[in-house]
C-alpha positions as CSV (number, residue, x, y, z in Angstrom):
1,M,-62.2,-75.1,-73.8
2,Y,-59.8,-74.5,-70.9
3,P,-56.8,-76.8,-70.3
4,E,-57.4,-79.5,-67.7
5,H,-54.4,-78.5,-65.6
6,I,-55.9,-75.1,-65.1
7,V,-59.5,-76.1,-64.3
8,N,-58.9,-79.4,-62.3
9,P,-58.0,-77.6,-59.0
10,M,-61.1,-75.4,-59.4
11,K,-63.3,-78.5,-60.0
12,E,-61.6,-80.4,-57.1
13,E,-62.4,-77.5,-54.7
14,L,-66.0,-78.6,-55.1
15,T,-65.8,-82.3,-55.9
16,S,-63.6,-82.9,-52.9
17,N,-66.3,-81.4,-50.8
18,G,-69.2,-83.6,-51.9
19,F,-70.2,-82.1,-55.2
20,T,-70.8,-84.4,-58.2
21,E,-69.5,-83.1,-61.5
22,L,-72.1,-83.4,-64.1
23,K,-71.1,-84.5,-67.6
24,A,-72.8,-84.3,-71.0
25,Q,-74.3,-87.8,-70.7
26,D,-76.0,-87.2,-67.4
27,D,-79.7,-86.5,-67.5
28,I,-79.7,-83.6,-65.2
29,K,-83.4,-83.1,-65.2
30,D,-83.8,-86.7,-63.8
31,L,-81.1,-86.1,-61.2
32,I,-82.9,-83.1,-59.7
33,K,-86.5,-84.3,-60.0
34,E,-86.7,-85.4,-56.3
35,N,-85.6,-83.8,-53.1
36,T,-83.5,-80.6,-53.1
37,S,-80.6,-80.1,-55.4
38,I,-78.1,-77.3,-55.9
39,I,-76.2,-76.7,-59.1
40,I,-73.2,-74.4,-59.3
41,V,-72.0,-73.3,-62.7
42,N,-68.3,-73.1,-62.0
43,S,-65.9,-70.8,-63.8
44,V,-62.3,-69.7,-64.1
45,C,-63.1,-66.1,-63.2
46,G,-62.0,-64.4,-60.1
47,C,-65.5,-64.0,-58.7
48,A,-65.9,-67.8,-58.8
49,A,-62.6,-68.3,-56.9
50,A,-63.1,-65.5,-54.4
51,N,-66.9,-65.5,-53.9
52,A,-68.9,-68.4,-55.5
53,R,-66.9,-71.5,-54.5
54,P,-66.1,-70.3,-51.0
55,G,-69.6,-69.0,-50.6
56,I,-71.3,-72.3,-51.6
57,L,-68.9,-74.3,-49.4
58,G,-69.6,-72.0,-46.5
59,S,-73.3,-72.4,-47.0
60,L,-73.0,-76.2,-46.3
61,Q,-72.1,-75.4,-42.7
62,N,-75.7,-75.3,-41.9
63,E,-78.2,-77.7,-40.2
64,K,-80.3,-77.9,-43.4
65,T,-78.6,-78.4,-46.8
66,P,-79.6,-79.7,-50.2
67,T,-79.8,-83.4,-50.6
68,N,-77.9,-83.3,-53.9
69,L,-74.8,-81.2,-54.7
70,F,-73.9,-80.8,-58.4
71,T,-71.5,-78.8,-60.4
72,V,-70.9,-78.1,-64.1
73,F,-67.9,-76.1,-65.5
74,A,-68.6,-73.4,-68.0
75,G,-66.3,-73.5,-71.0
76,V,-65.3,-77.1,-70.2
77,D,-68.3,-79.4,-70.5
78,K,-70.5,-77.3,-72.7
79,E,-73.3,-79.8,-73.1
80,A,-73.8,-80.4,-69.4
81,T,-73.5,-76.7,-68.7
82,E,-76.2,-76.0,-71.4
83,S,-78.4,-78.7,-69.9
84,A,-78.1,-77.2,-66.5
85,R,-78.7,-73.7,-67.7
86,N,-81.8,-74.8,-69.6
87,L,-83.3,-75.8,-66.2
88,M,-82.5,-72.3,-64.9
89,F,-84.9,-70.6,-67.3
90,P,-86.0,-67.7,-67.3
91,F,-82.6,-66.5,-66.0
92,P,-80.0,-65.8,-68.7
93,P,-76.8,-67.8,-68.8
94,S,-74.2,-66.6,-66.5
95,S,-71.1,-68.0,-64.8
96,P,-70.6,-68.4,-62.1
97,C,-74.2,-68.9,-60.9
98,I,-75.9,-71.1,-58.3
99,A,-79.4,-72.6,-58.6
100,L,-81.4,-74.4,-55.9
101,F,-84.1,-76.8,-57.0
102,K,-86.8,-78.6,-55.1
103,D,-88.5,-81.6,-56.7
104,G,-87.3,-80.4,-60.1
105,S,-88.4,-76.8,-59.8
106,L,-86.1,-73.9,-59.6
107,I,-86.7,-72.1,-56.3
108,H,-83.7,-69.9,-55.7
109,M,-81.1,-68.4,-58.0
110,L,-77.9,-66.4,-57.6
111,E,-76.8,-65.0,-60.9
112,R,-73.3,-63.6,-61.5
113,H,-74.4,-60.1,-60.6
114,H,-75.4,-61.4,-57.2
115,I,-72.0,-63.0,-56.8
116,E,-69.5,-60.6,-58.3
117,G,-68.3,-58.1,-55.8
118,R,-70.0,-59.8,-52.8
119,D,-68.2,-61.4,-50.0
120,A,-68.3,-65.2,-49.8
121,K,-69.9,-64.9,-46.3
122,I,-72.8,-62.9,-47.8
123,I,-73.3,-65.6,-50.5
124,A,-73.2,-68.3,-47.8
125,E,-75.8,-66.5,-45.7
126,N,-78.1,-66.0,-48.7
127,L,-77.9,-69.7,-49.5
128,K,-78.4,-70.8,-45.8
129,E,-81.6,-68.7,-45.7
130,A,-82.8,-70.5,-48.8
131,Y,-81.9,-73.9,-47.3
132,N,-83.7,-73.1,-44.1
133,E,-86.8,-72.3,-46.1
134,Y,-86.8,-75.1,-48.7
135,C,-84.6,-78.0,-47.4
């Protein structure tokens, strides 16, 4: 587990922009069963800071966006992260990663290897295309 003083600014980068932090007691499956939902598995790594978080925030500058914005933090709330990752099957666990759901079904996925080494603008554009198709 990472110390709170290290992860809080990383969490707040998303929660201050409309994301709801999911906790172990949340029934994530029920939260995403209607409408469109995005879940980002946040992380302390450099690709989360430079690519994933700025990319997902940039993606929200779009006419169509997911109805629900959620985040879990890998290595902090392990139960919520595991619950979210279970919904991302058949993709293996990775962090960071970003998953888009529609009516409870996984419809678009960005794994770590899609995020690492890619500019935040590329990630944002990828997500905007998915929003335009599914939202």
